[in-house]
ZAMARGU-4260 file (C-alpha; in steps of 0.2 Angstrom, whole numbers, plus 5000, padded with zeros to 4 digits):
<rodrens>
0) 4808/5269/5990 | 4810/5259/5974 | 4792/5256/5968 | 4786/5238/5964 | 4784/5233/5946
5) 4767/5230/5939 | 4763/5215/5928 | 4749/5206/5918 | 4749/5187/5920 | 4738/5172/5920
10) 4737/5159/5934 | 4725/5144/5933 | 4718/5150/5917 | 4713/5167/5924 | 4721/5184/5918
15) 4726/5195/5932 | 4737/5210/5936 | 4748/5213/5951 | 4764/5220/5959 | 4780/5210/5957
20) 4789/5209/5974 | 4804/5199/5979 | 4794/5184/5985 | 4781/5183/5971 | 4766/5194/5965
25) 4753/5204/5975 | 4736/5201/5966 | 4730/5219/5963 | 4716/5214/5952 | 4707/5205/5966
30) 4705/5222/5975 | 4704/5234/5960 | 4696/5225/5945 | 4679/5233/5947 | 4686/5250/5944
35) 4701/5245/5933 | 4698/5229/5924 | 4716/5228/5917 | 4732/5238/5918 | 4727/5248/5903
40) 4713/5256/5914 | 4725/5258/5928 | 4736/5268/5917 | 4722/5278/5910 | 4717/5283/5928
45) 4735/5288/5932 | 4735/5275/5946 | 4751/5265/5942 | 4761/5274/5955 | 4748/5273/5969
50) 4744/5255/5966 | 4763/5251/5966 | 4764/5260/5983 | 4749/5251/5990 | 4757/5234/5986
55) 4774/5238/5993 | 4769/5232/6011 | 4758/5217/6006 | 4762/5199/6005 | 4763/5190/5988
60) 4749/5178/5984 | 4757/5170/5969 | 4774/5163/5967 | 4783/5168/5951 | 4785/5150/5946
65) 4766/5147/5945 | 4762/5161/5934 | 4762/5164/5915 | 4769/5181/5910 | 4759/5191/5898
70) 4763/5207/5888 | 4760/5220/5902 | 4747/5231/5893 | 4733/5221/5886 | 4725/5227/5870
75) 4734/5243/5867 | 4726/5254/5853 | 4743/5257/5845 | 4760/5248/5845 | 4772/5260/5836
80) 4789/5254/5832 | 4804/5265/5828 | 4818/5259/5816 | 4836/5265/5814 | 4837/5275/5830
85) 4855/5272/5836 | 4869/5280/5825 | 4878/5263/5822 | 4862/5256/5815 | 4861/5269/5801
90) 4879/5264/5797 | 4875/5246/5796 | 4865/5249/5780 | 4881/5254/5771 | 4870/5264/5758
95) 4881/5280/5760 | 4866/5290/5766 | 4867/5302/5780 | 4857/5300/5796 | 4839/5302/5792
100) 4830/5318/5795 | 4814/5310/5802 | 4812/5293/5811 | 4807/5277/5802 | 4792/5269/5809
105) 4779/5255/5807 | 4765/5247/5817 | 4764/5230/5825 | 4749/5220/5831 | 4747/5214/5849
110) 4745/5196/5843 | 4763/5197/5836 | 4770/5198/5854 | 4771/5185/5869 | 4776/5189/5887
115) 4792/5185/5897 | 4798/5167/5898 | 4786/5162/5884 | 4795/5156/5868 | 4796/5166/5852
120) 4789/5156/5837 | 4800/5153/5822 | 4787/5152/5808 | 4785/5139/5795 | 4787/5152/5781
125) 4805/5156/5785 | 4820/5152/5795 | 4826/5170/5796 | 4818/5174/5814 | 4829/5188/5821
130) 4831/5197/5838 | 4830/5216/5842 | 4831/5222/5860 | 4823/5238/5863 | 4816/5250/5877
135) 4798/5254/5877 | 4788/5269/5882 | 4770/5267/5888 | 4759/5282/5886 | 4749/5287/5901
140) 4741/5304/5896 | 4732/5307/5880 | 4738/5321/5868 | 4739/5328/5851 | 4752/5340/5845
145) 4762/5338/5860 | 4777/5350/5863 | 4794/5341/5866 | 4796/5351/5882 | 4780/5342/5889
150) 4782/5325/5880 | 4788/5315/5895 | 4773/5321/5905 | 4764/5309/5894 | 4774/5294/5899
155) 4767/5282/5912 | 4779/5267/5912 | 4794/5259/5904 | 4796/5241/5898 | 4806/5230/5886
160) 4804/5223/5869 | 4812/5209/5859 | 4805/5216/5842 | 4808/5199/5833 | 4808/5201/5814
165) 4807/5188/5800 | 4820/5196/5789 | 4816/5189/5771 | 4798/5194/5774 | 4803/5212/5777
170) 4807/5213/5758 | 4792/5205/5750 | 4786/5222/5744 | 4793/5238/5738 | 4789/5250/5752
175) 4784/5241/5768 | 4790/5229/5782 | 4773/5225/5789 | 4773/5207/5784 | 4790/5203/5792
180) 4786/5212/5808 | 4769/5204/5812 | 4771/5185/5812 | 4761/5178/5827 | 4772/5176/5843
185) 4787/5182/5834 | 4792/5196/5847 | 4790/5199/5866 | 4785/5213/5878 | 4788/5214/5897
190) 4791/5207/5909 | 4782/5221/5918 | 4779/5240/5919 | 4791/5251/5928 | 4782/5267/5933
195) 4790/5282/5926 | 4793/5296/5938 | 4808/5306/5932 | 4819/5309/5916 | 4834/5302/5925
200) 4826/5285/5923 | 4828/5286/5904 | 4842/5299/5900 | 4856/5286/5899 | 4850/5268/5900
205) 4862/5254/5895 | 4853/5242/5884 | 4860/5225/5880 | 4854/5209/5871 | 4862/5192/5874
210) 4859/5176/5864 | 4864/5160/5873 | 4874/5171/5885 | 4884/5180/5871 | 4883/5199/5871
215) 4876/5203/5853 | 4869/5221/5856 | 4874/5236/5867 | 4871/5254/5867 | 4864/5269/5878
220) 4849/5279/5876 | 4859/5295/5877 | 4865/5291/5859 | 4848/5290/5851 | 4846/5299/5835
225) 4828/5303/5839 | 4827/5305/5858 | 4811/5300/5868 | 4804/5318/5869 | 4806/5320/5850
230) 4797/5304/5846 | 4782/5308/5857 | 4781/5325/5849 | 4783/5319/5831 | 4771/5304/5833
235) 4758/5315/5841 | 4758/5327/5826 | 4749/5314/5815 | 4741/5303/5828 | 4732/5306/5845
240) 4742/5296/5858 | 4730/5288/5871 | 4734/5279/5887 | 4741/5261/5885 | 4749/5266/5868
245) 4766/5258/5866 | 4781/5266/5857 | 4795/5254/5854 | 4810/5265/5852 | 4823/5257/5842
250) 4837/5243/5843 | 4856/5245/5843 | 4868/5237/5830 | 4871/5218/5831 | 4855/5209/5826
255) 4858/5192/5818 | 4856/5198/5800 | 4871/5209/5802 | 4883/5195/5804 | 4892/5186/5790
260) 4885/5173/5788 | 4869/5179/5797 | 4865/5171/5814 | 4847/5169/5814 | 4837/5162/5829
265) 4834/5143/5830 | 4824/5132/5842 | 4832/5131/5859 | 4840/5148/5858 | 4838/5160/5873
270) 4837/5179/5871 | 4839/5191/5885 | 4835/5209/5883 | 4841/5219/5898 | 4841/5238/5903
275) 4847/5247/5918 | 4832/5251/5930 | 4820/5241/5920 | 4825/5223/5921 | 4827/5208/5909
280) 4815/5201/5896 | 4820/5183/5892 | 4813/5171/5879 | 4817/5155/5871 | 4813/5149/5853
285) 4802/5135/5846 | 4796/5131/5829 | 4778/5134/5824 | 4768/5118/5827
</rodrens>
């Protein structure tokens, strides 16, 4: 049986979580909020699968059209983003360097992300807002110095990210990209969590990004330079991974900055990030008020 997907959302001003079914959302927080106030506590308790199974036979109480989607994991301790993880991305830099020995990475703040169907915000400071479609691992089991052989045991769920970047602000300093990666509401996460149950779910996923219906990015997870097992093991060498931590695993070639001339996002554009077995994350674009 295909498990329902789990989402965080707001309805009539209240933040809830529930299971997404064909006809709408089953409100799981109504029954479980005392024990698990948010999906982060559900993840920490190892209850994603059991709550999804519980919801499978119930009747939705909220139509999808009446909710506002939110990033699925509220207040994660860490959002760790991986750069240059598909082989064609390394070639895009045209710097003559071989594939890197270790992954590039940086941190993002929760406030820099919105949910599914909420517009990304192009900031006043720059017109160079760009898209980056990515697959996300959500950590379910804590660990430090995790062996690659055991790494996937620490994954609770999968979701999607549009890891929006403000390109000129990535170059404001000599060594970091933090500024250009953390503008408020410049990226998105969601729309939901797909409970992780087996490696076949992630071994060879096709990942695409469309802008206004045009295919811009396409690759497969089987081609990652730093596979999921390695990323979890490597990150856990320097940081304790905890339930709800988010690892954004890298984007394929084809972001707007790589076109000549560049094709940055503008108000009215629609970006759709899609991956087999996970779903589709869609966002528009508006200018900062």
